[in-house]
N, C-alpha and C positions, 0 to 999 in steps of 0.2 A: 555438511550441508545435503540436504536431500529434498527433492520436490514435495510440494503439499500434496499428498495422495489420500488421507484419510477422508472418506467420503462426507462426513458431516461438516468438518472444518472447511474442505474444499467448497462445498455447496454454500456455506455461510459466507466465505470469502467472495465467491462469485456474486452472490446475491447483494452484498453490501456494494460492490463495484458496479453492479447493473443499475444501482439507484443513484449513481453519481449525480444526476440532474437535481436531485432533491436535497434540501438543506439536511444536514446531520449524518448522512451515511458515510460520507468520506470527509473527515475533518483533518485538518493541517495544524500540527502543534510543533512548529519548527523553530529552530534556533535562529538567531539574527544571522549566523554564518550561512545557514542553508537558504534563508531569504535572499541574502546578497549574491550567493551562487546563481539562484534562479534568475535574478535580475541581470547578472552579468552574462551568463551562459545561455540562457534561454529567452533572451529579449524581453524579460519581465513577463513572461507568459502567465495568465491568470491561473490561479489554483484550481478553479472548475475545470479549465482546459486541460490541465495536468491530469485530473481525476478522469476525465473522459479519455485521455490517451492511455492511462492505466487500464481502464475497462476495455478499450480496443485491443490493447496488447495481450490481455488474458483471454478475450474471447477469440482472438486470433490462434490460440494455442500457446501462447508465451508462458514460460515456466514461472511457478511461484515457488521460491524457495523457503523451506520451513527450517528454522534454526532453533534448536533448544536454547532457552534463555539462561545465561549463566552469570550476567552482570548483576551485581547486587542491588543497583538502583532500579532494576526491573524485576525484582524477585517475585512480584505478583503475577507475572505472566510466564506461562510455560514455554511459549514459543514466541519469536517474531518472524515476520514473513518479508522476503525480499523480492523485489522486481528488478530486473536489469534489462533495459532496452534502450532505444534511440529516439530522441526528440530533436527535430531540427537538426539532423546530422550529428547531434551531440550525445555520446553514450552517457546514460544515467543509471544511478543506483538509488532505489527507493525502498526505505526500511519503513515497515508498517507494524501496527498492533491490531490483532482481530478481537473484537467483542461479539459474542454471540451466546445464546442459551441452548441448552440441551433439554429436550430434543430441539432440533433446528426448527425455527419458525421463519417462513418466508417474510421478508421486509423488516425482521428483527435484529439484523447483524449491522455493526458499523466497523469501519476501519478508521484508524488514526495513523496518519502519515507523520512520522518523527523525524525523518532526515531524507534529504535529497542531495546527492552530490555526484561527482565523477566516480566511476567504479575503481 
């Protein structure tokens, strides 16, 4: 696992998170288990609020881990990106998928959050 450092992917990731207020830039496609974890561990915090906190974490210099994707069910993706930070004194792990075009176009990137749980 290494930090996301490739300039174009990093710009795309930050761009999508910066648009957290707007529909479609940060989407949540979570399992029932992940939704139950949010309800139980994060006092049923809204997904929009989680997107805002993800953005604040990255803007404050929080690391984005870039992991080569090896799982067969995710073979269409070269990488997935992970965030690890704390919400309401609860450590969390957030697994995401980045969608963007090359060359990078502002406001053209999206993030799909596919898992949230304890690290």
